[in-house]
KOLKE-739183 format. One record per residue: x, y, z of N, C-alpha, C, O in turn. Coordinates in pm, whole numbers, plus 32768, in hexadecimal, padded with zeros to 4 digits. Layout:
[[X, Y, Z], [X, Y, Z], [X, Y, Z], [X, Y, Z]]
...
***
This chain:
[[A3AD, C91F, 7DA3], [A3EB, C929, 7E27], [A42D, C9B1, 7E36], [A42C, C9EA, 7EA4]]
[[A467, C9E8, 7DCC], [A4AB, CA6A, 7DD1], [A446, CAD7, 7DEF], [A467, CB3A, 7E30]]
[[A3CB, CAC6, 7DC1], [A366, CB2D, 7DD7], [A342, CB38, 7E6B], [A31F, CBA4, 7E99]]
[[A34B, CACB, 7EB7], [A327, CACB, 7F45], [A395, CB08, 7F99], [A37C, CB2B, 800D]]
[[A40B, CB16, 7F65], [A47C, CB44, 7FB5], [A4B6, CBC7, 7F81], [A52F, CBDD, 7F8E]]
[[A467, CC1B, 7F48], [A499, CC99, 7F11], [A4C6, CCF9, 7F7F], [A50C, CD5A, 7F61]]
[[A4A1, CCE2, 7FFB], [A4C9, CD3C, 8066], [A55A, CD26, 8093], [A58B, CD72, 80E5]]
[[A5A0, CCC0, 8060], [A62B, CCA9, 8085], [A686, CD08, 8038], [A675, CD1E, 7FC0]]
[[A6E6, CD3E, 807E], [A74B, CD93, 8040], [A7C8, CD3B, 802E], [A7F8, CCFC, 808D]]
[[A7FA, CD37, 7FB4], [A86B, CCE0, 7F94], [A8E7, CD09, 7FE6], [A931, CCB2, 8015]]
[[A8FD, CD8A, 7FF7], [A970, CDB9, 8043], [A968, CD8B, 80D5], [A9CC, CD5E, 810E]]
[[A8F1, CD96, 8110], [A8DF, CD68, 8199], [A8F2, CCD0, 81A4], [A92F, CC9F, 8203]]
[[A8BD, CC87, 8143], [A8CD, CBF7, 8141], [A961, CBCF, 8134], [A98E, CB6E, 8173]]
[[A9AC, CC19, 80E4], [AA3A, CBFD, 80D2], [AA85, CC13, 8156], [AADE, CBC6, 8179]]
[[AA60, CC7C, 819D], [AAA0, CC97, 821F], [AA7D, CC2A, 8284], [AAD4, CBFC, 82CE]]
[[AA00, CC00, 8288], [A9D7, CB95, 82E2], [AA1E, CB12, 82BE], [AA46, CAC7, 8317]]
[[AA2D, CAF8, 823B], [AA72, CA80, 820F], [AB03, CA80, 823E], [AB37, CA19, 8269]]
[[AB46, CAF5, 8235], [ABD0, CB01, 8261], [ABDD, CAE9, 82F6], [AC42, CAB4, 8324]]
[[AB78, CB0D, 8343], [AB78, CAFA, 83D3], [AB43, CA71, 83FD], [AB4F, CA4A, 8471]]
[[AB09, CA29, 839E], [AAD4, C9A4, 83BC], [AA4D, C9AA, 8404], [AA2C, C952, 8453]]
[[AA00, CA12, 83E9], [A981, CA26, 8433], [A905, CA1B, 83D7], [A89B, CA4E, 83FA]]
[[A912, C9DC, 8365], [A89F, C9CF, 8309], [A83D, C967, 833F], [A863, C8FE, 8372]]
[[A7BC, C988, 8331], [A754, C925, 834D], [A74C, C8C9, 82D3], [A77C, C8EF, 8268]]
[[A712, C851, 82E0], [A705, C7FA, 826B], [A6BA, C83B, 81F8], [A6DD, C825, 8184]]
[[A654, C88B, 8216], [A608, C8CC, 81AF], [A65D, C935, 8164], [A657, C940, 80EA]]
[[A6AC, C982, 81B3], [A704, C9E6, 8175], [A770, C9A4, 8123], [A793, C9D5, 80B8]]
[[A7A7, C934, 8155], [A80F, C8EF, 810D], [A7DB, C8BB, 8087], [A820, C8C3, 8021]]
[[A762, C885, 8087], [A726, C853, 800B], [A713, C8C3, 7FA6], [A72E, C8B2, 7F2F]]
[[A6E5, C939, 7FD7], [A6D2, C9AA, 7F7F], [A756, C9D8, 7F44], [A760, C9F2, 7ECC]]
[[A7BD, C9E3, 7F99], [A83F, CA11, 7F6A], [A87B, C9B1, 7F05], [A8B5, C9DD, 7EA2]]
[[A86D, C92D, 7F1B], [A8A5, C8CB, 7EBF], [A85A, C8D1, 7E3A], [A897, C8C3, 7DD0]]
[[A7D5, C8E4, 7E3F], [A786, C8EE, 7DC4], [A7B0, C96C, 7D75], [A7BD, C969, 7CFB]]
[[A7C3, C9D8, 7DBD], [A7EB, CA55, 7D7C], [A875, CA44, 7D3C], [A88B, CA6E, 7CCA]]
[[A8D2, CA05, 7D86], [A959, C9F2, 7D54], [A95B, C996, 7CDA], [A9A3, C9AF, 7C7A]]
[[A90C, C92C, 7CDF], [A907, C8CD, 7C6F], [A8CF, C910, 7BF1], [A8F5, C8EC, 7B82]]
[[A877, C96E, 7C03], [A83B, C9B3, 7B92], [A888, CA2C, 7B63], [A862, CA6B, 7B00]]
[[A8F5, CA4D, 7BA7], [A946, CAC3, 7B83], [A99D, CAA0, 7B0D], [A9E6, CA3D, 7B11]]
[[A997, CAEF, 7AA5], [A9E5, CAD4, 7A2C], [AA47, CB44, 7A1D], [AA22, CBB3, 79F7]]
[[AAC8, CB2A, 7A3A], [AB2B, CB94, 7A2D], [AB63, CB9E, 79A0], [ABB5, CBF6, 7985]]
[[AB39, CB48, 7947], [AB69, CB52, 78BD], [AB2A, CBCB, 7878], [AB62, CBFE, 7816]]
[[AAB9, CBFA, 78A8], [AA74, CC69, 7868], [AAAE, CCF0, 788F], [AA89, CD57, 7857]]
[[AB09, CCF0, 78F1], [AB40, CD70, 7921], [ABAE, CD9D, 78C2], [AC09, CD51, 78A3]]
[[ABA4, CE18, 7896], [AC09, CE4E, 783E], [AC53, CEBD, 788A], [AC15, CF1B, 78BD]]
[[ACD3, CEAF, 7891], [AD25, CF14, 78D6], [AD67, CF6C, 786B], [ADC0, CF40, 7823]]
[[AD3A, CFE5, 7864], [AD69, D03D, 77FA], [ADF5, D074, 7817], [AE41, D090, 77BA]]
[[AE17, D086, 7898], [AE9C, D0BF, 78B9], [AF02, D054, 78D4], [AF6D, D075, 7907]]
[[AEE9, CFD7, 78B5], [AF43, CF6C, 78D4], [AFB1, CF61, 786C], [AF9A, CF72, 77F5]]
[[B029, CF44, 789B], [B09C, CF2D, 7840], [B0A7, CE9B, 7819], [B101, CE76, 77CE]]
[[B04D, CE48, 7849], [B054, CDB7, 7830], [B006, CD93, 77B3], [AF9F, CDD0, 7794]]
[[B038, CD31, 776B], [AFFF, CD0B, 76EC], [AF7B, CCBF, 76FD], [AF1E, CCD4, 76AF]]
[[AF72, CC69, 7761], [AEFA, CC1A, 7772], [AEDD, CC04, 7808], [AF28, CC34, 785D]]
[[AE73, CBBE, 7826], [AE49, CBA7, 78AF], [AEB1, CB52, 78F9], [AECC, CB6C, 796E]]
[[AEEB, CAEF, 78B7], [AF4C, CA99, 78FC], [AFC7, CAE9, 7926], [AFFA, CAD4, 7994]]
[[AFF6, CB43, 78D4], [B06A, CB98, 78F7], [B046, CBF1, 796B], [B099, CC08, 79C3]]
[[AFCC, CC25, 796D], [AFA0, CC78, 79DB], [AF99, CC27, 7A5E], [AFC3, CC57, 7AC8]]
[[AF66, CBAD, 7A56], [AF5E, CB57, 7ACC], [AFEA, CB3C, 7B04], [AFFF, CB41, 7B7D]]
[[B049, CB1F, 7AAB], [B0D3, CB06, 7AD9], [B10E, CB84, 7B1A], [B150, CB7C, 7B81]]
[[B0F6, CBF3, 7ADF], [B12A, CC71, 7B18], [B0ED, CC8C, 7BA2], [B133, CCB5, 7BFE]]
[[B06B, CC75, 7BAF], [B027, CC89, 7C2F], [B05D, CC26, 7C99], [B072, CC4B, 7D0C]]
[[B073, CBA9, 7C6F], [B0A7, CB46, 7CCB], [B134, CB6C, 7CF9], [B155, CB62, 7D6F]]
[[B184, CB97, 7C9D], [B20E, CBC5, 7CC0], [B208, CC3B, 7D23], [B254, CC40, 7D84]]
[[B1AE, CC96, 7D07], [B1A2, CD0C, 7D5F], [B172, CCE3, 7DEC], [B1A3, CD17, 7E50]]
[[B114, CC88, 7DF2], [B0E3, CC56, 7E74], [B154, CC10, 7EBF], [B166, CC27, 7F37]]
[[B19F, CBB9, 7E7A], [B20E, CB72, 7EB9], [B278, CBD3, 7EEB], [B2AF, CBC1, 7F58]]
[[B295, CC3A, 7E9C], [B2F8, CC9E, 7EC7], [B2C8, CCE7, 7F44], [B316, CD00, 7F9F]]
[[B248, CD07, 7F49], [B210, CD4C, 7FBD], [B215, CCF2, 8038], [B237, CD20, 80A6]]
[[B1F5, CC76, 8028], [B1FA, CC16, 8097], [B289, CC08, 80CB], [B2A0, CC06, 8144]]
[[B2EA, CC01, 8070], [B376, CBF6, 8099], [B3A0, CC74, 80E8], [B3E6, CC69, 814C]]
[[B375, CCE9, 80BA], [B397, CD66, 8102], [B35D, CD66, 818F], [B39E, CD93, 81ED]]
[[B2E5, CD34, 819D], [B2A2, CD35, 821F], [B2E4, CCD1, 827F], [B2E3, CCE6, 82F8]]
[[B31D, CC64, 824B], [B35A, CC00, 82A0], [B3E8, CC28, 82C8], [B413, CC03, 8335]]
[[B430, CC70, 827A], [B4BC, CC94, 8296], [B4CB, CCE9, 8315], [B521, CCC9, 8367]]
[[B47E, CD50, 8329], [B493, CD9E, 83A2], [B483, CD4E, 8422], [B4C8, CD69, 8484]]
[[B42A, CCED, 8423], [B419, CC9C, 849A], [B499, CC4E, 84B5], [B4C6, CC47, 8527]]
[[B4D4, CC13, 844F], [B551, CBCC, 8461], [B5BD, CC29, 848F], [B60B, CC07, 84E7]]
[[B5C4, CCA2, 8453], [B62B, CD01, 847A], [B618, CD2E, 850B], [B679, CD3C, 8555]]
[[B59B, CD45, 8534], [B580, CD6C, 85BE], [B5A9, CCFE, 861E], [B5E4, CD1A, 8686]]
[[B58A, CC80, 85FC], [B5B3, CC12, 8654], [B64A, CC0A, 865C], [B682, CBF7, 86C8]]
[[B68C, CC18, 85EB], [B71E, CC13, 85E9], [B758, CC8C, 8634], [B7B5, CC7F, 8683]]
[[B71E, CCFF, 861B], [B74F, CD79, 865F], [B737, CD6D, 86F6], [B78D, CD95, 8745]]
[[B6C8, CD39, 871F], [B6AA, CD26, 87AE], [B711, CCC9, 87EF], [B741, CCE3, 885D]]
[[B730, CC5F, 87AB], [B796, CC03, 87E1], [B81D, CC44, 87EA], [B865, CC2E, 884C]]
[[B842, CC92, 8787], [B8C3, CCD7, 878A], [B8C7, CD39, 87FE], [B92A, CD41, 8847]]
[[B85C, CD84, 880F], [B856, CDE7, 887D], [B85D, CDA0, 8904], [B8A4, CDCD, 895E]]
[[B816, CD32, 8913], [B819, CCE6, 8991], [B8A6, CCB0, 89AB], [B8D8, CCB9, 8A1B]]
[[B8E6, CC79, 8946], [B96D, CC44, 895A], [B9CE, CCB4, 897C], [BA23, CCA3, 89D3]]
[[B9C4, CD25, 8939], [BA1B, CD95, 8954], [BA06, CDCB, 89E3], [BA65, CDF3, 8A25]]
[[B989, CDCA, 8A10], [B96B, CDF7, 8A97], [B9AB, CD9B, 8AFE], [B9E5, CDC9, 8B60]]
[[B9A0, CD19, 8AE8], [B9DC, CCB9, 8B45], [BA74, CCC8, 8B48], [BAB1, CCC7, 8BB3]]
[[BAB1, CCD6, 8AD3], [BB42, CCE8, 8ACC], [BB6B, CD68, 8B14], [BBCF, CD6A, 8B5B]]
[[BB20, CDD2, 8B00], [BB3F, CE51, 8B41], [BB39, CE47, 8BDA], [BB93, CE76, 8C20]]
[[BACF, CE0B, 8C0B], [BABE, CDFC, 8C9B], [BB30, CDA5, 8CD7], [BB68, CDC7, 8D3F]]
[[BB4F, CD38, 8C93], [BBBB, CCE2, 8CC2], [BC42, CD2A, 8CBE], [BC95, CD18, 8D18]]
[[BC58, CD7A, 8C59], [BCD7, CDC3, 8C4E], [BCE6, CE2A, 8CBE], [BD50, CE32, 8CFE]]
[[BC7D, CE76, 8CD6], [BC81, CEDD, 8D40], [BC92, CE96, 8DC8], [BCE1, CEC3, 8E1B]]
[[BC4A, CE2B, 8DDF], [BC56, CDE1, 8E5B], [BCE2, CDA8, 8E6C], [BD1C, CDB0, 8ED8]]
[[BD18, CD6E, 8E02], [BDA1, CD39, 8E08], [BE08, CDA5, 8E25], [BE66, CD8E, 8E71]]
[[BDF6, CE1A, 8DEC], [BE52, CE88, 8E05], [BE50, CEAC, 8E99], [BEBA, CEB9, 8ED6]]
[[BDDA, CEBB, 8ED1], [BDD3, CEE3, 8F5F], [BE05, CE73, 8FBC], [BE38, CE90, 9028]]
[[BDF7, CDF6, 8F93], [BE22, CD88, 8FEC], [BEB6, CD6D, 8FDC], [BEFB, CD5E, 9041]]
[[BEE9, CD67, 8F62], [BF70, CD36, 8F4D], [BFD7, CDA1, 8F2C], [C049, CD98, 8F59]]
[[BFB4, CE05, 8EDF], [C019, CE61, 8EAB], [C024, CEE3, 8EFB], [C092, CF16, 8F0D]]
[[BFB6, CF18, 8F29], [BFB7, CF99, 8F6C], [C018, CF94, 8FE2], [C00D, CF3C, 9037]]
[[C078, CFF4, 8FE9], [C0DA, CFF1, 9055], [C095, D00B, 90DA], [C03C, D05F, 90E6]]
[[C0C1, CFC1, 913B], [C08B, CFD4, 91C1], [C0C8, D055, 91FB], [C13C, D075, 91DE]]
[[C07C, D09C, 924A], [C0B4, D116, 9283], [C12B, D0F1, 92E1], [C122, D094, 9332]]
[[C196, D13B, 92D3], [C20D, D120, 9323], [C1F8, D155, 93B0], [C1CF, D1C8, 93C5]]
[[C216, D100, 940F], [C208, D129, 949B], [C293, D13F, 94D2], [C2EC, D0EA, 94C8]]
[[C2A3, D1B2, 950D], [C324, D1D3, 954B], [C318, D1C8, 95E1], [C2B6, D1F6, 961C]]
[[C37B, D18B, 961B], [C37D, D183, 96AC], [C3A9, D20B, 96E3], [C408, D248, 96B1]]
[[C366, D237, 9745], [C389, D2B9, 9780], [C3E5, D2A0, 97F8], [C3C1, D25F, 985A]]
[[C45A, D2D4, 97EA], [C4BA, D2C3, 9857], [C4AD, D338, 98B7], [C4CB, D3AB, 9896]]
[[C482, D315, 992C], [C477, D37D, 9994], [C4E4, D361, 99FA], [C4FE, D2EF, 9A1F]]
[[C520, D3CC, 9A23], [C58C, D3BB, 9A83], [C555, D3C8, 9B10], [C51C, D42F, 9B34]]
[[C566, D362, 9B5E], [C53A, D363, 9BEA], [C5B9, D364, 9C41], [C613, D312, 9C31]]
[[C5BB, D3C1, 9C98], [C62E, D3C4, 9CF6], [C611, D363, 9D67], [C5B2, D373, 9DB4]]
[[C665, D2FF, 9D6E], [C657, D29A, 9DD9], [C6C0, D2B8, 9E44], [C738, D2C0, 9E28]]
[[C691, D2C9, 9EBA], [C6EB, D2E8, 9F28], [C72F, D269, 9F56], [C6F7, D1FC, 9F4B]]
[[C7A6, D275, 9F87], [C7EC, D200, 9FB6], [C7A1, D1BC, A028], [C75F, D1FF, A077]]
[[C7AB, D138, A030], [C763, D0EB, A095], [C79A, D100, A120], [C80C, D12B, A132]]
[[C746, D0E1, A183], [C76B, D0EB, A211], [C750, D067, A252], [C705, D015, A21C]]
[[C78A, D051, A2C1], [C775, CFD5, A30B], [C704, CFE9, A36E], [C71B, CFEE, A3E6]]
[[C68A, CFF3, A33A], [C613, D006, A38E], [C598, CFD7, A341], [C59B, CFC7, A2C7]]
[[C52B, CFC3, A38C], [C4AC, CF99, A34F], [C449, D00A, A35B], [C44F, D05B, A3B7]]
[[C3EB, D010, A2F9], [C385, D078, A2FB], [C2FC, D034, A2F0], [C2E7, CFDD, A29C]]
[[C2A1, D05E, A347], [C217, D02C, A345], [C1C2, D098, A303], [C1BD, D109, A333]]
[[C17F, D076, A294], [C127, D0D5, A250], [C097, D0AD, A26D], [C06E, D03D, A24D]]
[[C04B, D108, A2A9], [BFC1, D0ED, A2CD], [BF64, D108, A257], [BF8E, D142, A1F3]]
[[BEE6, D0DF, A263], [BE85, D0EE, A1F9], [BE6C, D17E, A1D8], [BE4B, D19C, A165]]
[[BE79, D1DA, A238], [BE61, D266, A21D], [BEDB, D2AC, A1E4], [BED7, D325, A1CC]]
[[BF49, D263, A1CC], [BFC1, D299, A190], [C02B, D2C4, A1F4], [C09A, D2E9, A1CD]]
[[C00C, D2C0, A273], [C06B, D2E5, A2DC], [C0D9, D27B, A2E5], [C0BD, D203, A2DD]]
[[C157, D2AA, A2F4], [C1CA, D24E, A2FA], [C206, D256, A385], [C21A, D2C2, A3BD]]
[[C223, D1E1, A3BB], [C260, D1D8, A441], [C2E2, D18B, A431], [C2E4, D119, A403]]
[[C351, D1CC, A458], [C3D6, D18C, A451], [C3E3, D133, A4CF], [C3D1, D162, A53F]]
[[C401, D0B6, A4B8], [C40D, D055, A525], [C4A0, D050, A550], [C4FC, D03E, A500]]
[[C4B2, D060, A5D3], [C539, D055, A60A], [C533, CFF8, A684], [C4C7, CFD4, A6B2]]
[[C5AA, CFD3, A6B7], [C5B1, CF74, A728], [C578, CFAC, A7A8], [C53F, CF61, A7F7]]
[[C584, D029, A7BD], [C555, D064, A83C], [C4C3, D094, A833], [C494, D0D6, A88F]]
[[C47D, D074, A7C6], [C3EF, D098, A7B9], [C399, D035, A803], [C3AB, CFBC, A7F3]]
[[C33B, D066, A855], [C2E2, D00C, A89E], [C25E, D052, A8B8], [C255, D0CD, A8B7]]
[[C1F6, D001, A8CF], [C173, D037, A8ED], [C117, D033, A874], [C133, CFF2, A80F]]
[[C0A6, D07C, A881], [C03F, D080, A81A], [C070, D0D7, A7A8], [C090, D14C, A7BD]]
[[C076, D0A1, A72F], [C0A6, D0EE, A6B9], [C02E, D12A, A66B], [C030, D19F, A645]]
[[BFC5, D0D6, A655], [BF56, D106, A603], [BED9, D0B4, A61D], [BEDF, D03F, A643]]
[[BE66, D0F6, A609], [BDE6, D0B3, A60E], [BD9A, D0DD, A58E], [BD81, D153, A576]]
[[BD76, D079, A53D], [BD2A, D095, A4C4], [BCBD, D02D, A4B9], [BCD8, CFB5, A4BE]]
[[BC42, D05C, A4A9], [BBD1, D000, A49F], [BBC8, CFAE, A51F], [BBC0, CFE7, A58B]]
[[BBC8, CF2B, A515], [BBC5, CED8, A58A], [BC4C, CE93, A5A4], [BC51, CE2B, A5E6]]
[[BCBA, CECC, A570], [BD41, CE96, A582], [BD94, CEF3, A5DC], [BD87, CF6E, A5D8]]
[[BDE9, CEB4, A62C], [BE44, CEFF, A685], [BED1, CECD, A668], [BEE8, CE54, A662]]
[[BF2F, CF2B, A656], [BFBA, CF08, A63D], [C00B, CF34, A6B8], [C009, CFA9, A6DD]]
[[C054, CED5, A6F6], [C0A9, CEF0, A76A], [C139, CECE, A748], [C154, CE77, A6F5]]
[[C196, CF16, A789], [C223, CEF6, A778], [C25D, CED3, A802], [C246, CF19, A865]]
[[C2A7, CE67, A804], [C2E9, CE3F, A882], [C371, CE04, A862], [C37B, CDA6, A814]]
[[C3D7, CE3B, A89C], [C462, CE0F, A890], [C489, CDE5, A802], [C4BA, CD76, A7EC]]
[[C473, CE41, A7A1], [C49C, CE2C, A718], [C440, CDD4, A6C5], [C468, CDAD, A657]]
[[C3C8, CDB2, A6F2], [C36B, CD62, A6A1], [C2E3, CDA5, A69F], [C2C0, CDF4, A6F7]]
[[C296, CD84, A63A], [C210, CDBC, A62B], [C1A9, CD4E, A643], [C1BD, CCDC, A61C]]
[[C138, CD72, A684], [C0CC, CD15, A697], [C04A, CD59, A667], [C033, CDD0, A67A]]
[[BFF9, CD07, A628], [BF77, CD36, A5F4], [BF09, CCEF, A642], [BF0F, CC75, A654]]
[[BEA6, CD39, A671], [BE38, CCFE, A6BC], [BDB3, CD38, A685], [BDAD, CDAA, A657]]
[[BD4B, CCE8, A68D], [BCC7, CD19, A66C], [BC8C, CD59, A6E5], [BC95, CD22, A753]]
[[BC51, CDCB, A6D5], [BC14, CE14, A744], [BB95, CDCA, A770], [BB3E, CDB0, A71C]]
[[BB87, CDA8, A7EC], [BB18, CD5B, A81B], [BA99, CDAC, A82A], [BA30, CD72, A846]]
[[BA9C, CE30, A818], [BA24, CE87, A828], [B9C4, CE75, A7B4], [B94C, CE8C, A7C4]]
[[B9F3, CE4F, A742], [B99B, CE44, A6CC], [B963, CDBE, A6CA], [B915, CD9D, A670]]
***
């Protein structure tokens, strides 16, 4: 069976196996190759380990250490992200609270203007829409003003208003 599948590259099969994309034929070849692999025959000349079992334990420890290192930054990033988010919320609430509750309101000063008020008189004043003022007295009579469709007449100390019939 191995002779029929010599075109398979073990490295490519290992990558496909890691991705879960092996065909049944490739999987069978890889399993046969793995079952026939004898790691007892490998001699490591530069190894500080006394035997194969010590080497396996050292490799396992190294793999576990590497896995732990790869998992820690993710936890730190999640924790750091939460801290940054919480700090941002606290900052925004603090600034908002300052502007709403603590920041002093601008002081408004009343401006005192002095107006000279003339002493009152015993008379009435009619102010027209155009700003013209007519002092009303007892001896005033006749047509006083015409504005728009209104007519103002004075007779014996009283005023009368009439609508002009021309409009």
